[in-house]
C-alpha positions, 0 to 999 in steps of 0.5 A: 233526339229532341230539339232541346238536347240538340240545342244544348249540345250546340250550346255546350260545343260553342261554350267549349270552343269559346273556352278553348279559344280563350285558353289558346289565347291565354297560351299564345299571350303567355308565349308572346310575353315569353318571346318578348322577354327573350327579345328584351334579354337579347336587346339588353345583352346586345346593348351591354355588349355594345357598351362594352365594345364602345368602352373598349374602343374608347380605351384602345383609342385613348391608349393609341392616342397616349402611345402616339403622344409619347412617341411624338414627345420622344421624337420632339425631344430627340429633334429638340436635342438635335436642334440644340446640337445643331444650334451649338455647332452653328454657334461654334462655327459662327464664333470660329467664322467671326474669329476668322473674319477678325483674323482676315480683317486684321491681316487685310489691315496689316497687308494694307500697312505693308502695302503703304510701307512698300509704297513709301520704300518705293518712293524712298528708293526712287529718291535714292536712285536720283541721288545715286544718279546725281552722285554718279554724275558728280563723280564723273565730273570729278574724274573728268576734272581731276584725272583728265578723263573724258566723260565716257572714260569716267563712266567706264571707270565707275562701271568697271568698279561697280562690276568688280564689286558685284563680282565680289558679292556674287562670289560670296553668294556662290560660296554660301550657296555651295555650302548650303548645297553641300549640307543639303546633300549630306542631309539627304544622304543621311536620310537615304541611309536611315530609310534603307536601314529602317526597311532592312536592318542589321542588328535589328534583324537579330532582335526583331525578325526571329521567332522561337517555337517550343517543341514537345520533345527533341524527337520532333526535330528529326520529323521536322527535318525529314528524311535527308532534309526533305521536310525542312526544305519543303517548309522553307520553300512553302513558307518563305522563311528560314527554319533553324533547328540546332542543338538547342533543346526543344526549340526551333527558330524561324527567321524572316524579315517579313514579320507576317510571313514569319508569324504564318510559319510559326502557326504552321509549325504549331499545327504540324506538331498538334497533328503529328503528321509531318510531310510536304503535303501536310506542310502545304495544307497547314500553311494555307490554313494558317495564311487564311487565318492570318489574313482574317486576323490582319483584316479584323485588326485593320477593321478595328483600327478603322472603326476606332478612328471613325472612318469607313470604306477602306479597301480590305487589302489596305486594311490587311496592311494596317493590321500587319503594322502590329508586328512592326516596330520602329525604334521600339515603337509599335507601328500599329499604335503609331498609326492610330496615334498619328491618325488622332493627332492629324484629326485634332490638327485638322479640327483646329484648322477647320479642315476635314477631320475624317480625311486627316485621320484616314491619311494618318492611319495609312501613312506607314502601310509601305513598311509592311509591303515586301522589301523587294518593292523599290523605293522608300516606304512612303512611295511604296505605300502611296502607290499601293493606296492609289492602286486600291482606290484611295483619293489623290489627296490621301495618296499625296499625303502618304507620299509626301510625309517624308519629303519624297514628294514636295508637300503641296496641300495642307493635309500633307503637312498635317500628316507629316507633322502628326508622324513627327509628333507621334515618333518624337514625343518623349517615351514614344521610341525609347525604353526608358525616360532616363535615356531620353533625358540623358541624350538631350542633356548630352547634346546640349553639353556638346553644343555648349562646349564650343566657344562663342555659344551663349545658349543651346536648346535641344528640341523635337525629342533631340532631333533639332538643336537651336544654338544662340551665339554671341554676336561680338565673338561669332560672325555670319560666316563663322556660323556656317562653320560652327554648325558643321563643327557641332554636327561632326562632334555630335556624330563622333561622340553620340549614338542616336536614331535618325538625324539631328538638325543644328540651327545656329542663330546670330542676332545683330542689334543696333542701339541709337540714343536720341538726346 
């Protein structure tokens, strides 16, 4: 092969290599541009995603800020409302405090005037004593001169006369004290009797302490009695009631003074009738179930009363007694409603006096729980209830208010007076313990007519739902001593001619007037 051919081959090879390098370079550049395009697309997409994330983040941040601002606004409004309420309360308290300060200032001024008046009286009394001494000395001199007494004998004569006068005055006071003591003894005796009747009544038992149970048929009576009276004896022993099964068709009668026990017995009979199996074991089983249900019912009713008056923390055993008041009445007034009413009245009075409202309501709610404690407990219902409340952790103030609301203990706190007043107001208001308004009005009218029939009576007013009578007498026709006899005569006539619950207090008022004319 010639050099020319070799040269051509080499040249063609170089040209081919150059063309291949150029083509490869083109391909590489194309690939680079393609990858750059992909990279740019990735970058663009990343930027778009970043913008989206940024937008969402801003949106979420704005929403969070908006929510926080709304919550803050709600909280601020709530706090502003609370502040306004507190401001109103403070304003009321400030007004009340100002009124009390004014009252105390006036009272202080009045006491200052009284003190000045007492000081003046003391000075005048000193002057009168000096005059008396001078008069005594003058009398001594006259006795010495006229009667020929010595000075010592004259003094003795005057002293003997004064002692005799003092003895007469003392005898009058003693008679008055004896009459008052006799009246108080009579009143206390009536109170003891009325309390006993309230806790254990006669005709009241016949109307309020029995329950009748409807039987599905007369054949169930024999099953309730059992063979040789086995079932009825077991029922009475387990339930603690009297079960009366007589000739009355399809009726069984349960009798017990304990109204809760009577209700448990009624529930037990209903369960026995529904089950159909009547024997001592079933009686005991259904009695336990009924007792559990009744305890729950009493506690729920007590909790309802507690929640209604806005107090808390009363022991469950006490709440059961509050619930049991629902089955007790006093002169037709439901004692559960009476307890709630007394609680609200006590709270209202405490609020007026600036005292603890919840404590007053609590004491008002619990004041009559002794009425549903077993009658075997000794003492009045106020004492029994107070002891029970003390046993289950009530405060000494509450216990004292319960014990003192019928004067079984002398009231020594404002709370005790409030509870006693609330109890009286709830029981004495028109219609509370009467079936008809007409009978209430008629009794008030009858009392006033009896009082007005006495000579010397000018006016009479029956107040406190007829529990008290104020009698105004003519000053010129009735003396101070006669007022005592008049009050007793009125009381005896009311006792003999009327029938009424509780006691009636007769207060005779005689007014003495002295008129002077300056010319």
